[in-house]
C-alpha positions, -999 to +999 in steps of 0.1 A: -779+031-156-759+043-125-771+039-088-783+070-082-801+080-118-829+102-109-817+117-075-812+152-079-787+172-052-787+207-051-752+218-039-748+252-018-716+248-003-683+262-007-647+248-007-648+214-006-662+193+027-699+199+011-696+201-019-674+169-018-703+151-007-721+161-040-691+151-059-693+114-048-733+115-055-727+132-089-700+106-098-731+079-096-757+093-117-768+119-091-782+152-111-760+179-092-768+215-094-741+236-079-757+272-069-729+298-071-733+337-063-731+357-096-699+373-107-678+355-078-688+319-076-673+290-049-643+299-031-630+267-045-626+286-079-599+302-069-585+276-042-558+258-056-535+265-087-547+288-110-552+277-149-557+297-180-596+294-176-599+314-147-607+286-122-582+263-105-570+227-108-592+217-073-620+235-094-618+216-122-612+181-103-636+186-073-663+199-095-669+172-120-699+166-135-716+193-116-741+218-136-733+257-122-762+283-116-764+316-104-781+326-079-779+353-054-798+343-023-789+374-007-820+385-022-857+374-018-858+372-054-832+346-053-842+325-023-877+324-041-859+304-072-841+282-044-873+271-033-886+260-064-859+243-073-861+224-034-896+214-045-875+196-071-847+179-051-840+148-034-809+163-014-795+200-003-760+202+005-749+232+023-718+244+049-731+278+057-725+293+093-747+277+114-781+304+116-773+315+082-802+292+065-827+299+092-822+340+088-833+329+051-859+316+063-847+281+047-838+259+076-848+224+076-884+226+088-891+253+062-874+229+034-896+199+046-927+224+041-919+228+008-904+192+002-916+166+027-890+144+014-857+165+008-828+152+030-808+182+042-768+176+048-752+204+069-717+205+072-696+232+093-668+234+117-685+222+152-719+212+139-751+229+145-754+228+180-729+230+214-713+261+227-688+264+194-715+261+168-713+299+161-674+300+156-658+295+126-636+271+111-616+248+082-599+216+078-568+228+097-587+237+125-612+203+128-575+186+125-562+203+157-595+206+176-598+167+169-568+154+182-550+146+153-528+172+146-509+167+182-501+130+173-484+144+141-447+150+137-417+136+158-414+134+195-411+166+210-413+185+180-439+208+163-470+194+156-470+194+117-502+190+089-510+156+090-505+148+051-534+170+030-545+203+049-581+192+037-582+159+047-610+168+069-628+180+044-626+149+022-635+126+054-661+147+061-677+150+026-678+110+024-691+107+060-724+135+045-724+109+013-727+081+036-749+102+055-774+110+028-775+073+015-786+064+050-814+090+049-821+081+011-826+048+025-849+059+054-870+078+032-878+046+007-897+033+039-910+066+052-916+086+025-901+114+050-866+131+046-843+143+072-815+164+084-782+151+082-759+175+105-719+165+106-691+188+120-654+187+109-637+177+137-661+151+149-653+129+115-617+131+119-621+121+159-641+091+149-612+079+129-586+080+157-587+047+169-582+034+205-576+079+214-604+080+234-613+041+253-572+042+259-574+075+283-605+069+303-596+035+309-559+039+314-557+074+317-530+075+286-523+104+267-507+095+234-480+118+222-465+123+187-443+091+175-428+103+143-437+074+116-441+047+147-474+030+154-482+032+195-491-005+196-468-024+169-433-026+160-416-026+140-445-005+119-426+027+104-408+043+078-370+034+069-345+045+044-327+024+019-295+022+005-300+042-026-319+071-006-356+060-010-381+052+020-405+021+023-431+013+049-425-014+069-459-032+088-454-060+111-487-057+130-483-094+147-459-120+162-463-138+128-451-108+107-423-101+125-410-138+120-412-137+087-396-101+086-368-123+108-363-146+082-365-124+052-335-102+073-314-135+077-317-128+117-349-156+123-334-160+161-343-123+165-380-135+167-374-166+198-396-162+227-366-149+245-356-126+223-384-098+202-409-127+194-435-116+215-450-081+211-445-071+246-408-076+239-406-054+211-428-031+225-400-023+255-373-023+230-386-005+205-355+015+192-332-015+193-360-032+174-362-003+150-326+002+148-320-035+136-346-028+108-332+003+098-300-013+093-311-042+074-330-021+050-300+004+048-280-019+036-302-028+007-319-005-022-356-004-023-362-029-052-343-054-029-358-047+002-391-052-015-382-084-036-373-097-001-403-086+016-428-097-011-407-133-013-411-139+026-449-123+024-438-092+049-463-062+041-437-033+029-445-009+005-429+026-014-433+060-001-442+072-036-445+109-046-465+116-071-446+112-103-437+076-091-475+076-088-480+083-119-455+054-132-469+027-112-491-003-131-515-009-099-525+028-103-526+026-140-544-013-137-570+000-113-577+030-136-571+051-100-560+084-128-583+092-156-576+116-184-605+139-188-610+171-215-613+202-196-613+241-202-574+235-203-574+209-223-570+173-210-563+171-174-553+140-152-579+136-120-583+106-098-610+084-108-643+076-091-646+057-059-657+029-051-655+000-077-691-012-084-693-038-108-726-034-122-735+007-123-699+021-122-691+056-113-678+081-142-668+114-150-687+132-173-672+165-177-649+183-153-652+216-132-678+239-153-677+277-159-696+294-136-733+299-143-725+277-179-765+258-169-785+285-157-806+288-187-811+252-186-815+246-152-845+273-147-858+266-181-863+233-169-883+251-138-904+262-163-893+299-166-893+314-201-864+331-215-878+365-212-882+356-176-843+347-169-833+375-189-851+401-167-840+380-137-801+386-151-807+421-158-821+427-121-788+410-108-809+377-092-786+353-115 
């Protein structure tokens, strides 16, 4: 048994944000039907590193457990097929520009008339409402508009990409999965579905801790701080003697006292030095300098061993090759190897870890339209009818 056995999801999305929601649901048992354009498919098939099978590594990893069918939704015959699928679905995921579904006479009102219990997840750059609703956008634009990109980079320097350029896509996909689960829970009580409306930028904005209240209450506009953290110090990245980087996070006075003892400088945490947080913040550069000098005099292994012995939160800044060698990743099954159309492939494992109904990967990204006959046959269409639709270019 899996937690979402019996739940059917229609994935009409492209690229990552909406489809990632469907991927998460599929890892936990939902039957995800990926609806793609005949002959072309989801743009994600060509986004990322290309492989010999014609699809990218991103597609193979992020379209796991989905059944691919092709339908030309620009044609009325294709939309009729989609309506038949909606009648069998619990969830529909889409990330078209706002208004596209309505032009096809397939907005939420029309879907709910077909299936009162259906849940529609709508993902777009700016949401279904507001003055920006019709503007295009991707994750990079969401990082900019949300305020995140402004904070990323060195003080006074060019704002940089905050890690993955697809961060907002993945975060929005997770919020989408949360929204779908909340709507499914409500449907259990009412029997009625609902529409979940998400904008790429707002899921990132929601995660920017005290940025909004600090501006409203104190007029504070946070600027770029490099690796530092606004309200605590030392809480940054430091270079070791053997040219590695480590992260140290002293989030309160007790942790700094432990670090001071580990460094052999217990006097630094005294009440007349840098013990109180307010004193450390006032002397941020000096505190970071002291920590950097200590870290720079030791190898990464030495620093990490000392911090662990002294119960100081610290960790290595890993590159992907180091991640593959780390025993914690191996123990937790964070990287799994699955067969694919290009042979064995290492991909991130399902999350979260459930003790009773864990997620699993049944297959990686399928070929375009690989399940068209199977899915349409399940709607009652005969082989002859499917062949006719294919010859007409509808599927």
